[in-house]
N, CA, C and O atoms as CSV, one atom per row, in Angstrom:
chain,resi,resn,atom,element,x,y,z
A,1,MET,N,N,155.570,177.060,121.148
A,1,MET,CA,C,155.638,178.420,121.623
A,1,MET,C,C,156.161,178.462,123.061
A,1,MET,O,O,156.885,179.388,123.429
A,2,ALA,N,N,155.805,177.480,123.865
A,2,ALA,CA,C,156.225,177.479,125.271
A,2,ALA,C,C,157.743,177.360,125.388
A,2,ALA,O,O,158.352,178.023,126.227
A,3,PHE,N,N,158.366,176.509,124.543
A,3,PHE,CA,C,159.825,176.379,124.589
A,3,PHE,C,C,160.487,177.695,124.190
A,3,PHE,O,O,161.500,178.086,124.769
A,4,PHE,N,N,159.920,178.367,123.212
A,4,PHE,CA,C,160.485,179.637,122.763
A,4,PHE,C,C,160.457,180.663,123.893
A,4,PHE,O,O,161.465,181.312,124.173
A,5,GLU,N,N,159.305,180.808,124.539
A,5,GLU,CA,C,159.181,181.763,125.651
A,5,GLU,C,C,160.079,181.365,126.822
A,5,GLU,O,O,160.691,182.214,127.471
A,6,PHE,N,N,160.143,180.076,127.073
A,6,PHE,CA,C,161.020,179.554,128.130
A,6,PHE,C,C,162.470,179.927,127.813
A,6,PHE,O,O,163.202,180.415,128.674
A,7,GLY,N,N,162.867,179.690,126.571
A,7,GLY,CA,C,164.238,180.008,126.151
A,7,GLY,C,C,164.529,181.492,126.230
A,7,GLY,O,O,165.599,181.891,126.689
A,8,GLN,N,N,163.587,182.316,125.787
A,8,GLN,CA,C,163.780,183.768,125.849
A,8,GLN,C,C,163.944,184.234,127.297
A,8,GLN,O,O,164.766,185.102,127.588
A,9,SER,N,N,163.168,183.661,128.182
A,9,SER,CA,C,163.275,184.028,129.605
A,9,SER,C,C,164.668,183.724,130.137
A,9,SER,O,O,165.263,184.552,130.828
A,10,PHE,N,N,165.187,182.557,129.824
A,10,PHE,CA,C,166.525,182.196,130.308
A,10,PHE,C,C,167.606,183.043,129.650
A,10,PHE,O,O,168.606,183.376,130.286
A,11,ILE,N,N,167.414,183.393,128.391
A,11,ILE,CA,C,168.402,184.257,127.728
A,11,ILE,C,C,168.428,185.630,128.404
A,11,ILE,O,O,169.504,186.172,128.659
A,12,PHE,N,N,167.258,186.191,128.693
A,12,PHE,CA,C,167.205,187.492,129.371
A,12,PHE,C,C,167.821,187.408,130.766
A,12,PHE,O,O,168.530,188.321,131.190
A,13,MET,N,N,167.549,186.309,131.481
A,13,MET,CA,C,168.151,186.142,132.813
A,13,MET,C,C,169.664,185.983,132.694
A,13,MET,O,O,170.416,186.510,133.514
A,14,GLY,N,N,170.102,185.257,131.673
A,14,GLY,CA,C,171.540,185.074,131.477
A,14,GLY,C,C,172.242,186.378,131.165
A,14,GLY,O,O,173.375,186.587,131.597
A,15,LYS,N,N,171.587,187.265,130.417
A,15,LYS,CA,C,172.181,188.563,130.093
A,15,LYS,C,C,172.244,189.469,131.323
A,15,LYS,O,O,173.123,190.323,131.439
A,16,SER,N,N,171.301,189.266,132.230
A,16,SER,CA,C,171.306,190.105,133.436
A,16,SER,C,C,172.350,189.620,134.446
A,16,SER,O,O,172.796,190.396,135.291
A,17,GLU,N,N,172.736,188.369,134.366
A,17,GLU,CA,C,173.790,187.824,135.228
A,17,GLU,C,C,175.108,187.962,134.474
A,17,GLU,O,O,175.143,187.823,133.251
A,18,GLY,N,N,176.170,188.228,135.185
A,18,GLY,CA,C,177.434,188.455,134.511
A,18,GLY,C,C,178.426,187.324,134.639
A,18,GLY,O,O,179.401,187.296,133.888
A,19,ASP,N,N,178.237,186.419,135.522
A,19,ASP,CA,C,179.249,185.399,135.790
A,19,ASP,C,C,178.925,184.081,135.093
A,19,ASP,O,O,178.225,184.057,134.081
A,20,SER,N,N,179.439,183.000,135.641
A,20,SER,CA,C,179.220,181.672,135.044
A,20,SER,C,C,177.749,181.263,135.088
A,20,SER,O,O,177.303,180.481,134.249
A,21,VAL,N,N,176.995,181.780,136.048
A,21,VAL,CA,C,175.556,181.494,136.109
A,21,VAL,C,C,174.882,182.099,134.879
A,21,VAL,O,O,174.003,181.481,134.278
A,22,GLY,N,N,175.293,183.296,134.514
A,22,GLY,CA,C,174.743,183.952,133.330
A,22,GLY,C,C,175.035,183.155,132.073
A,22,GLY,O,O,174.172,183.020,131.206
A,23,THR,N,N,176.253,182.626,131.968
A,23,THR,CA,C,176.628,181.814,130.807
A,23,THR,C,C,175.786,180.551,130.749
A,23,THR,O,O,175.317,180.157,129.681
A,24,ALA,N,N,175.595,179.917,131.903
A,24,ALA,CA,C,174.785,178.692,131.955
A,24,ALA,C,C,173.338,178.994,131.574
A,24,ALA,O,O,172.716,178.229,130.837
A,25,LEU,N,N,172.804,180.105,132.075
A,25,LEU,CA,C,171.429,180.481,131.731
A,25,LEU,C,C,171.292,180.777,130.236
A,25,LEU,O,O,170.288,180.419,129.622
A,26,LEU,N,N,172.294,181.426,129.656
A,26,LEU,CA,C,172.275,181.684,128.206
A,26,LEU,C,C,172.259,180.374,127.423
A,26,LEU,O,O,171.546,180.252,126.427
A,27,GLU,N,N,173.042,179.400,127.870
A,27,GLU,CA,C,173.072,178.099,127.188
A,27,GLU,C,C,171.731,177.383,127.307
A,27,GLU,O,O,171.251,176.797,126.338
A,28,VAL,N,N,171.124,177.429,128.497
A,28,VAL,CA,C,169.802,176.815,128.675
A,28,VAL,C,C,168.795,177.498,127.751
A,28,VAL,O,O,167.983,176.832,127.109
A,29,GLY,N,N,168.851,178.823,127.688
A,29,GLY,CA,C,167.944,179.566,126.820
A,29,GLY,C,C,168.141,179.224,125.353
A,29,GLY,O,O,167.167,179.050,124.621
A,30,SER,N,N,169.388,179.127,124.918
A,30,SER,CA,C,169.679,178.778,123.520
A,30,SER,C,C,169.203,177.367,123.199
A,30,SER,O,O,168.666,177.110,122.122
A,31,THR,N,N,169.408,176.457,124.149
A,31,THR,CA,C,168.953,175.077,123.948
A,31,THR,C,C,167.431,175.019,123.858
A,31,THR,O,O,166.883,174.305,123.019
A,32,ALA,N,N,166.758,175.760,124.712
A,32,ALA,CA,C,165.290,175.792,124.675
A,32,ALA,C,C,164.800,176.378,123.352
A,32,ALA,O,O,163.814,175.901,122.791
A,33,ASP,N,N,165.485,177.412,122.849
A,33,ASP,CA,C,165.122,177.978,121.543
A,33,ASP,C,C,165.288,176.942,120.433
A,33,ASP,O,O,164.432,176.816,119.558
A,34,ALA,N,N,166.394,176.203,120.479
A,34,ALA,CA,C,166.628,175.165,119.465
A,34,ALA,C,C,165.545,174.089,119.542
A,34,ALA,O,O,165.040,173.628,118.519
A,35,LEU,N,N,165.194,173.695,120.776
A,35,LEU,CA,C,164.125,172.706,120.947
A,35,LEU,C,C,162.794,173.243,120.426
A,35,LEU,O,O,161.991,172.495,119.868
A,36,SER,N,N,162.570,174.523,120.610
A,36,SER,CA,C,161.342,175.142,120.113
A,36,SER,C,C,161.261,175.015,118.596
A,36,SER,O,O,160.218,174.648,118.054
A,37,GLY,N,N,162.350,175.317,117.921
A,37,GLY,CA,C,162.378,175.187,116.458
A,37,GLY,C,C,162.191,173.755,116.011
A,37,GLY,O,O,161.453,173.483,115.064
A,38,ASN,N,N,162.864,172.829,116.697
A,38,ASN,CA,C,162.743,171.410,116.335
A,38,ASN,C,C,161.327,170.891,116.554
A,38,ASN,O,O,160.783,170.165,115.722
A,39,SER,N,N,160.735,171.276,117.693
A,39,SER,CA,C,159.377,170.787,117.967
A,39,SER,C,C,158.376,171.378,116.978
A,39,SER,O,O,157.422,170.705,116.588
A,40,HIS,N,N,158.585,172.625,116.571
A,40,HIS,CA,C,157.699,173.248,115.584
A,40,HIS,C,C,157.815,172.531,114.235
A,40,HIS,O,O,156.806,172.246,113.590
A,41,THR,N,N,159.033,172.247,113.821
A,41,THR,CA,C,159.255,171.526,112.557
A,41,THR,C,C,158.630,170.141,112.613
A,41,THR,O,O,157.993,169.702,111.655
A,42,PHE,N,N,158.813,169.453,113.737
A,42,PHE,CA,C,158.234,168.117,113.899
A,42,PHE,C,C,156.710,168.174,113.855
A,42,PHE,O,O,156.072,167.338,113.215
A,43,ALA,N,N,156.130,169.158,114.534
A,43,ALA,CA,C,154.665,169.286,114.555
A,43,ALA,C,C,154.121,169.551,113.151
A,43,ALA,O,O,153.093,168.989,112.773
A,44,GLU,N,N,154.793,170.393,112.384
A,44,GLU,CA,C,154.351,170.659,111.009
A,44,GLU,C,C,154.430,169.401,110.153
A,44,GLU,O,O,153.539,169.134,109.346
A,45,ALA,N,N,155.496,168.631,110.332
A,45,ALA,CA,C,155.641,167.387,109.566
A,45,ALA,C,C,154.537,166.400,109.922
A,45,ALA,O,O,154.015,165.707,109.049
A,46,GLU,N,N,154.183,166.335,111.191
A,46,GLU,CA,C,153.109,165.436,111.618
A,46,GLU,C,C,151.764,165.865,111.043
A,46,GLU,O,O,150.949,165.023,110.668
A,47,VAL,N,N,151.536,167.162,110.975
A,47,VAL,CA,C,150.287,167.665,110.387
A,47,VAL,C,C,150.207,167.254,108.923
A,47,VAL,O,O,149.169,166.785,108.457
A,48,VAL,N,N,151.307,167.431,108.204
A,48,VAL,CA,C,151.325,167.043,106.789
A,48,VAL,C,C,151.098,165.543,106.659
A,48,VAL,O,O,150.357,165.090,105.787
A,49,LYS,N,N,151.739,164.784,107.528
A,49,LYS,CA,C,151.633,163.326,107.463
A,49,LYS,C,C,150.238,162.829,107.830
A,49,LYS,O,O,149.791,161.815,107.294
A,50,LEU,N,N,149.552,163.511,108.718
A,50,LEU,CA,C,148.261,163.042,109.214
A,50,LEU,C,C,147.075,163.738,108.552
A,50,LEU,O,O,146.173,163.074,108.042
A,51,VAL,N,N,147.072,165.049,108.557
A,51,VAL,CA,C,145.892,165.802,108.135
A,51,VAL,C,C,145.665,165.731,106.629
A,51,VAL,O,O,144.543,165.477,106.191
A,52,GLU,N,N,146.698,165.950,105.837
A,52,GLU,CA,C,146.509,165.975,104.385
A,52,GLU,C,C,145.977,164.653,103.832
A,52,GLU,O,O,145.041,164.672,103.033
A,53,PRO,N,N,146.540,163.498,104.227
A,53,PRO,CA,C,145.946,162.245,103.731
A,53,PRO,C,C,144.508,162.045,104.203
A,53,PRO,O,O,143.678,161.527,103.455
A,54,LEU,N,N,144.208,162.449,105.429
A,54,LEU,CA,C,142.835,162.302,105.918
A,54,LEU,C,C,141.872,163.191,105.135
A,54,LEU,O,O,140.738,162.793,104.870
A,55,GLU,N,N,142.312,164.377,104.769
A,55,GLU,CA,C,141.468,165.246,103.939
A,55,GLU,C,C,141.247,164.617,102.565
A,55,GLU,O,O,140.146,164.679,102.016
A,56,GLU,N,N,142.301,164.011,102.014
A,56,GLU,CA,C,142.164,163.328,100.722
A,56,GLU,C,C,141.172,162.169,100.838
A,56,GLU,O,O,140.330,161.986,99.959
A,57,TYR,N,N,141.265,161.402,101.896
A,57,TYR,CA,C,140.349,160.274,102.085
A,57,TYR,C,C,138.919,160.772,102.264
A,57,TYR,O,O,137.971,160.149,101.786
A,58,SER,N,N,138.774,161.893,102.951
A,58,SER,CA,C,137.444,162.470,103.131
A,58,SER,C,C,136.849,162.877,101.783
A,58,SER,O,O,135.669,162.636,101.529
A,59,ARG,N,N,137.657,163.489,100.923
A,59,ARG,CA,C,137.180,163.852,99.581
A,59,ARG,C,C,136.789,162.605,98.799
A,59,ARG,O,O,135.762,162.586,98.121
A,60,MET,N,N,137.612,161.564,98.897
A,60,MET,CA,C,137.307,160.324,98.182
A,60,MET,C,C,136.009,159.708,98.694
A,60,MET,O,O,135.183,159.244,97.908
A,61,LEU,N,N,135.835,159.705,99.997
A,61,LEU,CA,C,134.609,159.139,100.564
A,61,LEU,C,C,133.384,159.948,100.152
A,61,LEU,O,O,132.313,159.384,99.930
A,62,ASN,N,N,133.536,161.263,100.050
A,62,ASN,CA,C,132.427,162.083,99.559
A,62,ASN,C,C,132.105,161.743,98.107
A,62,ASN,O,O,130.939,161.738,97.714
A,63,SER,N,N,133.133,161.460,97.312
A,63,SER,CA,C,132.909,161.052,95.920
A,63,SER,C,C,132.185,159.714,95.863
A,63,SER,O,O,131.286,159.516,95.046
A,64,ILE,N,N,132.582,158.807,96.732
A,64,ILE,CA,C,131.917,157.496,96.783
A,64,ILE,C,C,130.465,157.668,97.219
A,64,ILE,O,O,129.570,157.009,96.691
A,65,LYS,N,N,130.238,158.550,98.177
A,65,LYS,CA,C,128.871,158.816,98.635
A,65,LYS,C,C,128.024,159.363,97.487
A,65,LYS,O,O,126.873,158.960,97.319
A,66,LEU,N,N,128.584,160.274,96.700
A,66,LEU,CA,C,127.873,160.824,95.546
A,66,LEU,C,C,127.590,159.727,94.525
A,66,LEU,O,O,126.497,159.662,93.961
A,67,ALA,N,N,128.577,158.866,94.289
A,67,ALA,CA,C,128.380,157.755,93.344
A,67,ALA,C,C,127.286,156.809,93.841
A,67,ALA,O,O,126.509,156.282,93.045
A,68,MET,N,N,127.229,156.597,95.150
A,68,MET,CA,C,126.179,155.733,95.706
A,68,MET,C,C,124.801,156.371,95.521
A,68,MET,O,O,123.818,155.676,95.267
A,69,GLN,N,N,124.738,157.692,95.649
A,69,GLN,CA,C,123.474,158.388,95.418
A,69,GLN,C,C,123.054,158.271,93.952
A,69,GLN,O,O,121.875,158.086,93.648
A,70,GLN,N,N,124.034,158.383,93.045
A,70,GLN,CA,C,123.726,158.227,91.621
A,70,GLN,C,C,123.243,156.813,91.339
A,70,GLN,O,O,122.322,156.611,90.549
A,71,ARG,N,N,123.865,155.841,91.985
A,71,ARG,CA,C,123.446,154.450,91.804
A,71,ARG,C,C,122.012,154.268,92.297
A,71,ARG,O,O,121.201,153.615,91.640
A,72,ALA,N,N,121.707,154.844,93.445
A,72,ALA,CA,C,120.346,154.742,93.986
A,72,ALA,C,C,119.340,155.393,93.040
A,72,ALA,O,O,118.228,154.894,92.865
A,73,SER,N,N,119.733,156.501,92.437
A,73,SER,CA,C,118.857,157.179,91.479
A,73,SER,C,C,118.608,156.307,90.250
A,73,SER,O,O,117.480,156.206,89.769
A,74,LYS,N,N,119.670,155.679,89.746
A,74,LYS,CA,C,119.529,154.793,88.578
A,74,LYS,C,C,118.681,153.569,88.929
A,74,LYS,O,O,117.901,153.087,88.107
A,75,LYS,N,N,118.842,153.078,90.145
A,75,LYS,CA,C,118.046,151.929,90.575
A,75,LYS,C,C,116.572,152.306,90.656
A,75,LYS,O,O,115.708,151.539,90.232
A,76,SER,N,N,116.288,153.479,91.196
A,76,SER,CA,C,114.894,153.942,91.274
A,76,SER,C,C,114.287,154.083,89.883
A,76,SER,O,O,113.138,153.706,89.657
A,77,ALA,N,N,115.066,154.628,88.956
A,77,ALA,CA,C,114.574,154.781,87.582
A,77,ALA,C,C,114.295,153.417,86.961
A,77,ALA,O,O,113.288,153.235,86.278
A,78,TYR,N,N,115.185,152.466,87.200
A,78,TYR,CA,C,115.005,151.113,86.663
A,78,TYR,C,C,113.749,150.464,87.256
A,78,TYR,O,O,112.949,149.875,86.530
A,79,LEU,N,N,113.583,150.573,88.568
A,79,LEU,CA,C,112.403,149.984,89.213
A,79,LEU,C,C,111.112,150.646,88.730
A,79,LEU,O,O,110.091,149.978,88.571
A,80,ALA,N,N,111.160,151.953,88.498
A,80,ALA,CA,C,109.982,152.650,87.961
A,80,ALA,C,C,109.646,152.133,86.561
A,80,ALA,O,O,108.474,151.986,86.213
A,81,CYS,N,N,110.666,151.862,85.771
A,81,CYS,CA,C,110.443,151.303,84.430
A,81,CYS,C,C,109.819,149.912,84.523
A,81,CYS,O,O,108.936,149.573,83.734
A,82,LEU,N,N,110.269,149.112,85.475
A,82,LEU,CA,C,109.695,147.772,85.643
A,82,LEU,C,C,108.223,147.849,86.042
A,82,LEU,O,O,107.402,147.068,85.560
A,83,VAL,N,N,107.898,148.782,86.912
A,83,VAL,CA,C,106.498,148.972,87.316
A,83,VAL,C,C,105.669,149.398,86.108
A,83,VAL,O,O,104.542,148.939,85.927
A,84,ASP,N,N,106.236,150.277,85.284
A,84,ASP,CA,C,105.543,150.736,84.080
A,84,ASP,C,C,105.302,149.573,83.118
A,84,ASP,O,O,104.216,149.450,82.552
A,85,VAL,N,N,106.314,148.720,82.934
A,85,VAL,CA,C,106.163,147.549,82.056
A,85,VAL,C,C,105.053,146.648,82.584
A,85,VAL,O,O,104.214,146.176,81.817
A,86,GLU,N,N,105.050,146.413,83.885
A,86,GLU,CA,C,104.030,145.541,84.475
A,86,GLU,C,C,102.626,146.125,84.287
A,86,GLU,O,O,101.691,145.403,83.943
A,87,ALA,N,N,102.486,147.425,84.513
A,87,ALA,CA,C,101.174,148.068,84.360
A,87,ALA,C,C,100.699,147.998,82.910
A,87,ALA,O,O,99.529,147.722,82.644
A,88,LYS,N,N,101.607,148.247,81.987
A,88,LYS,CA,C,101.223,148.212,80.567
A,88,LYS,C,C,100.950,146.789,80.101
A,88,LYS,O,O,100.090,146.564,79.250
A,89,THR,N,N,101.679,145.834,80.656
A,89,THR,CA,C,101.425,144.428,80.320
A,89,THR,C,C,100.046,144.012,80.821
A,89,THR,O,O,99.303,143.338,80.108
A,90,ASN,N,N,99.705,144.408,82.034
A,90,ASN,CA,C,98.378,144.089,82.587
A,90,ASN,C,C,97.267,144.734,81.763
A,90,ASN,O,O,96.234,144.115,81.512
A,91,ALA,N,N,97.485,145.982,81.344
A,91,ALA,CA,C,96.479,146.665,80.521
A,91,ALA,C,C,96.323,145.956,79.175
A,91,ALA,O,O,95.213,145.834,78.659
A,92,PHE,N,N,97.430,145.493,78.615
A,92,PHE,CA,C,97.388,144.772,77.340
A,92,PHE,C,C,96.651,143.441,77.500
A,92,PHE,O,O,95.832,143.069,76.660
A,93,LYS,N,N,96.951,142.732,78.586
A,93,LYS,CA,C,96.320,141.423,78.805
A,93,LYS,C,C,94.809,141.539,78.995
A,93,LYS,O,O,94.066,140.626,78.634
A,94,LYS,N,N,94.350,142.665,79.564
A,94,LYS,CA,C,92.915,142.853,79.789
A,94,LYS,C,C,92.131,142.927,78.476
A,94,LYS,O,O,91.002,142.444,78.393
A,95,ILE,N,N,92.733,143.530,77.457
A,95,ILE,CA,C,91.974,143.683,76.206
A,95,ILE,C,C,92.438,142.719,75.117
A,95,ILE,O,O,91.872,142.691,74.025
A,96,GLN,N,N,93.454,141.941,75.415
A,96,GLN,CA,C,93.949,140.976,74.429
A,96,GLN,C,C,92.882,139.903,74.199
A,96,GLN,O,O,92.358,139.311,75.143
A,97,GLY,N,N,92.584,139.677,72.960
A,97,GLY,CA,C,91.618,138.644,72.604
A,97,GLY,C,C,90.171,139.080,72.717
A,97,GLY,O,O,89.270,138.284,72.456
A,98,VAL,N,N,89.924,140.331,73.100
A,98,VAL,CA,C,88.556,140.845,73.187
A,98,VAL,C,C,88.132,141.267,71.776
A,98,VAL,O,O,88.812,142.067,71.134
A,99,PRO,N,N,87.011,140.729,71.299
A,99,PRO,CA,C,86.565,141.079,69.952
A,99,PRO,C,C,86.298,142.587,69.828
A,99,PRO,O,O,85.687,143.197,70.705
A,100,GLY,N,N,86.767,143.165,68.729
A,100,GLY,CA,C,86.568,144.578,68.455
A,100,GLY,C,C,87.618,145.487,69.079
A,100,GLY,O,O,87.599,146.695,68.843
A,101,LYS,N,N,88.519,144.940,69.860
A,101,LYS,CA,C,89.543,145.744,70.540
A,101,LYS,C,C,90.939,145.446,69.985
A,101,LYS,O,O,91.946,145.712,70.642
A,102,GLU,N,N,90.988,144.895,68.777
A,102,GLU,CA,C,92.274,144.511,68.197
A,102,GLU,C,C,93.199,145.718,68.014
A,102,GLU,O,O,94.400,145.620,68.266
A,103,SER,N,N,92.655,146.839,67.584
A,103,SER,CA,C,93.453,148.045,67.362
A,103,SER,C,C,94.031,148.560,68.686
A,103,SER,O,O,95.204,148.927,68.762
A,104,GLN,N,N,93.199,148.580,69.713
A,104,GLN,CA,C,93.667,149.011,71.038
A,104,GLN,C,C,94.696,148.026,71.591
A,104,GLN,O,O,95.672,148.428,72.226
A,105,ALA,N,N,94.474,146.745,71.349
A,105,ALA,CA,C,95.415,145.725,71.826
A,105,ALA,C,C,96.772,145.908,71.156
A,105,ALA,O,O,97.813,145.771,71.799
A,106,GLU,N,N,96.755,146.218,69.866
A,106,GLU,CA,C,98.014,146.419,69.142
A,106,GLU,C,C,98.747,147.653,69.682
A,106,GLU,O,O,99.967,147.631,69.843
A,107,THR,N,N,98.010,148.710,69.956
A,107,THR,CA,C,98.601,149.930,70.518
A,107,THR,C,C,99.199,149.646,71.898
A,107,THR,O,O,100.300,150.097,72.211
A,108,LYS,N,N,98.469,148.904,72.706
A,108,LYS,CA,C,98.958,148.579,74.057
A,108,LYS,C,C,100.163,147.639,73.990
A,108,LYS,O,O,101.074,147.732,74.812
A,109,GLU,N,N,100.165,146.738,73.014
A,109,GLU,CA,C,101.309,145.838,72.844
A,109,GLU,C,C,102.554,146.634,72.456
A,109,GLU,O,O,103.652,146.347,72.934
A,110,GLN,N,N,102.382,147.629,71.596
A,110,GLN,CA,C,103.511,148.491,71.228
A,110,GLN,C,C,103.995,149.286,72.447
A,110,GLN,O,O,105.196,149.493,72.624
A,111,ALA,N,N,103.055,149.723,73.278
A,111,ALA,CA,C,103.421,150.451,74.495
A,111,ALA,C,C,104.217,149.554,75.445
A,111,ALA,O,O,105.155,150.004,76.102
A,112,VAL,N,N,103.826,148.273,75.505
A,112,VAL,CA,C,104.568,147.313,76.336
A,112,VAL,C,C,105.989,147.160,75.802
A,112,VAL,O,O,106.946,147.152,76.576
A,113,CYS,N,N,106.129,147.041,74.488
A,113,CYS,CA,C,107.461,146.893,73.879
A,113,CYS,C,C,108.322,148.131,74.143
A,113,CYS,O,O,109.502,148.015,74.471
A,114,THR,N,N,107.725,149.305,73.999
A,114,THR,CA,C,108.457,150.552,74.254
A,114,THR,C,C,108.877,150.635,75.724
A,114,THR,O,O,110.009,151.006,76.034
A,115,ALA,N,N,107.964,150.290,76.612
A,115,ALA,CA,C,108.279,150.314,78.045
A,115,ALA,C,C,109.361,149.290,78.383
A,115,ALA,O,O,110.228,149.558,79.214
A,116,GLN,N,N,109.316,148.129,77.748
A,116,GLN,CA,C,110.331,147.097,77.988
A,116,GLN,C,C,111.697,147.569,77.500
A,116,GLN,O,O,112.710,147.332,78.159
A,117,ASP,N,N,111.726,148.239,76.341
A,117,ASP,CA,C,112.992,148.789,75.840
A,117,ASP,C,C,113.560,149.825,76.814
A,117,ASP,O,O,114.763,149.849,77.076
A,118,ALA,N,N,112.684,150.675,77.345
A,118,ALA,CA,C,113.125,151.676,78.324
A,118,ALA,C,C,113.643,151.000,79.593
A,118,ALA,O,O,114.638,151.437,80.172
A,119,ALA,N,N,112.971,149.939,80.021
A,119,ALA,CA,C,113.408,149.200,81.216
A,119,ALA,C,C,114.758,148.532,80.971
A,119,ALA,O,O,115.621,148.523,81.848
A,120,ASP,N,N,114.934,147.979,79.781
A,120,ASP,CA,C,116.218,147.350,79.452
A,120,ASP,C,C,117.346,148.381,79.449
A,120,ASP,O,O,118.436,148.119,79.957
A,121,ALA,N,N,117.078,149.553,78.873
A,121,ALA,CA,C,118.089,150.618,78.853
A,121,ALA,C,C,118.400,151.094,80.274
A,121,ALA,O,O,119.560,151.336,80.609
A,122,ALA,N,N,117.373,151.227,81.101
A,122,ALA,CA,C,117.581,151.651,82.493
A,122,ALA,C,C,118.378,150.602,83.267
A,122,ALA,O,O,119.203,150.942,84.115
A,123,LYS,N,N,118.126,149.325,82.970
A,123,LYS,CA,C,118.863,148.250,83.640
A,123,LYS,C,C,120.337,148.302,83.259
A,123,LYS,O,O,121.208,148.159,84.117
A,124,VAL,N,N,120.615,148.505,81.978
A,124,VAL,CA,C,122.006,148.593,81.515
A,124,VAL,C,C,122.712,149.767,82.198
A,124,VAL,O,O,123.851,149.636,82.647
A,125,GLU,N,N,122.036,150.904,82.272
A,125,GLU,CA,C,122.613,152.086,82.914
A,125,GLU,C,C,122.853,151.833,84.405
A,125,GLU,O,O,123.899,152.206,84.935
A,126,PHE,N,N,121.903,151.209,85.073
A,126,PHE,CA,C,122.044,150.880,86.492
A,126,PHE,C,C,123.221,149.929,86.714
A,126,PHE,O,O,124.016,150.125,87.633
A,127,GLU,N,N,123.329,148.911,85.882
A,127,GLU,CA,C,124.430,147.951,86.022
A,127,GLU,C,C,125.776,148.610,85.750
A,127,GLU,O,O,126.767,148.297,86.410
A,128,LYS,N,N,125.816,149.521,84.778
A,128,LYS,CA,C,127.061,150.214,84.458
A,128,LYS,C,C,127.513,151.078,85.638
A,128,LYS,O,O,128.684,151.057,86.014
A,129,VAL,N,N,126.583,151.832,86.216
A,129,VAL,CA,C,126.907,152.681,87.366
A,129,VAL,C,C,127.307,151.821,88.567
A,129,VAL,O,O,128.243,152.164,89.290
A,130,SER,N,N,126.612,150.720,88.780
A,130,SER,CA,C,126.937,149.821,89.899
A,130,SER,C,C,128.328,149.235,89.742
A,130,SER,O,O,129.097,149.183,90.702
A,131,GLU,N,N,128.650,148.798,88.546
A,131,GLU,CA,C,129.973,148.207,88.297
A,131,GLU,C,C,131.076,149.242,88.497
A,131,GLU,O,O,132.110,148.950,89.098
A,132,ARG,N,N,130.850,150.447,87.993
A,132,ARG,CA,C,131.844,151.507,88.150
A,132,ARG,C,C,132.035,151.842,89.628
A,132,ARG,O,O,133.164,152.041,90.077
A,133,LEU,N,N,130.945,151.906,90.381
A,133,LEU,CA,C,131.024,152.187,91.815
A,133,LEU,C,C,131.825,151.111,92.535
A,133,LEU,O,O,132.718,151.420,93.324
A,134,LEU,N,N,131.510,149.862,92.268
A,134,LEU,CA,C,132.219,148.768,92.939
A,134,LEU,C,C,133.698,148.746,92.565
A,134,LEU,O,O,134.553,148.502,93.416
A,135,THR,N,N,133.996,149.000,91.301
A,135,THR,CA,C,135.390,149.021,90.852
A,135,THR,C,C,136.164,150.139,91.544
A,135,THR,O,O,137.262,149.917,92.054
A,136,GLU,N,N,135.589,151.337,91.559
A,136,GLU,CA,C,136.259,152.475,92.194
A,136,GLU,C,C,136.423,152.261,93.696
A,136,GLU,O,O,137.454,152.621,94.264
A,137,PHE,N,N,135.426,151.684,94.332
A,137,PHE,CA,C,135.518,151.441,95.768
A,137,PHE,C,C,136.615,150.423,96.074
A,137,PHE,O,O,137.377,150.602,97.024
A,138,GLU,N,N,136.700,149.370,95.286
A,138,GLU,CA,C,137.756,148.370,95.493
A,138,GLU,C,C,139.135,148.986,95.276
A,138,GLU,O,O,140.071,148.699,96.023
A,139,LEU,N,N,139.257,149.829,94.256
A,139,LEU,CA,C,140.523,150.517,94.012
A,139,LEU,C,C,140.907,151.374,95.214
A,139,LEU,O,O,142.048,151.335,95.675
A,140,PHE,N,N,139.956,152.138,95.713
A,140,PHE,CA,C,140.208,152.979,96.882
A,140,PHE,C,C,140.645,152.134,98.064
A,140,PHE,O,O,141.624,152.446,98.742
A,141,LYS,N,N,139.907,151.062,98.300
A,141,LYS,CA,C,140.196,150.197,99.441
A,141,LYS,C,C,141.598,149.606,99.336
A,141,LYS,O,O,142.352,149.614,100.310
A,142,ASN,N,N,141.946,149.099,98.171
A,142,ASN,CA,C,143.248,148.460,97.997
A,142,ASN,C,C,144.393,149.460,98.045
A,142,ASN,O,O,145.442,149.173,98.621
A,143,GLN,N,N,144.204,150.633,97.444
A,143,GLN,CA,C,145.283,151.620,97.397
A,143,GLN,C,C,145.529,152.276,98.746
A,143,GLN,O,O,146.666,152.614,99.073
A,144,LYS,N,N,144.498,152.455,99.513
A,144,LYS,CA,C,144.626,153.254,100.723
A,144,LYS,C,C,144.732,152.463,102.017
A,144,LYS,O,O,145.012,153.047,103.064
A,145,ALA,N,N,144.520,151.177,101.980
A,145,ALA,CA,C,144.586,150.384,103.214
A,145,ALA,C,C,145.953,150.522,103.885
A,145,ALA,O,O,146.043,150.720,105.097
A,146,PHE,N,N,147.001,150.415,103.092
A,146,PHE,CA,C,148.349,150.534,103.640
A,146,PHE,C,C,148.583,151.939,104.190
A,146,PHE,O,O,149.145,152.097,105.274
A,147,ASP,N,N,148.153,152.962,103.442
A,147,ASP,CA,C,148.356,154.340,103.886
A,147,ASP,C,C,147.654,154.612,105.209
A,147,ASP,O,O,148.215,155.266,106.089
A,148,ILE,N,N,146.444,154.120,105.352
A,148,ILE,CA,C,145.685,154.355,106.582
A,148,ILE,C,C,146.370,153.671,107.763
A,148,ILE,O,O,146.450,154.243,108.849
A,149,LYS,N,N,146.862,152.453,107.557
A,149,LYS,CA,C,147.582,151.763,108.632
A,149,LYS,C,C,148.827,152.542,109.027
A,149,LYS,O,O,149.153,152.650,110.209
A,150,GLU,N,N,149.524,153.087,108.028
A,150,GLU,CA,C,150.735,153.850,108.305
A,150,GLU,C,C,150.422,155.132,109.074
A,150,GLU,O,O,151.163,155.512,109.981
A,151,ILE,N,N,149.335,155.790,108.716
A,151,ILE,CA,C,148.948,157.026,109.405
A,151,ILE,C,C,148.612,156.741,110.861
A,151,ILE,O,O,148.990,157.503,111.751
A,152,MET,N,N,147.909,155.654,111.101
A,152,MET,CA,C,147.464,155.344,112.453
A,152,MET,C,C,148.580,154.815,113.340
A,152,MET,O,O,148.422,154.768,114.560
A,153,SER,N,N,149.695,154.418,112.758
A,153,SER,CA,C,150.789,153.895,113.594
A,153,SER,C,C,151.745,154.981,114.010
A,153,SER,O,O,152.718,154.711,114.714
């Protein structure tokens, strides 16, 4: 904007002068106007080159952050299942082999098996989410390393 105003000022001064000074001032004003247009075009190109990729990287990082939160949630669920298996195993061991408690022992043993199945399923889900997170993060890192270096140079 400053070059544009600078150029307009010289053009107005050139129009007010009638001789060779006026012609020179008009040329300075026209040159300043041209520089104003060029600098504006250059600034817009730099914004596209810098801001848009950074916004894309920010979106990607937010996606990775969300994936990490999902992974943490799956890990918590898996750990809760392991605690449940341990508690049910301890309850089963307390009555295992106690005369007259065979029916309760069988029920508790089935509960241990059910809890173990749930823990196994939670582990598979946790590992799947972890693997997907690591794969996506490596892809991001490999694809964007060059772009980030180019932006910063």
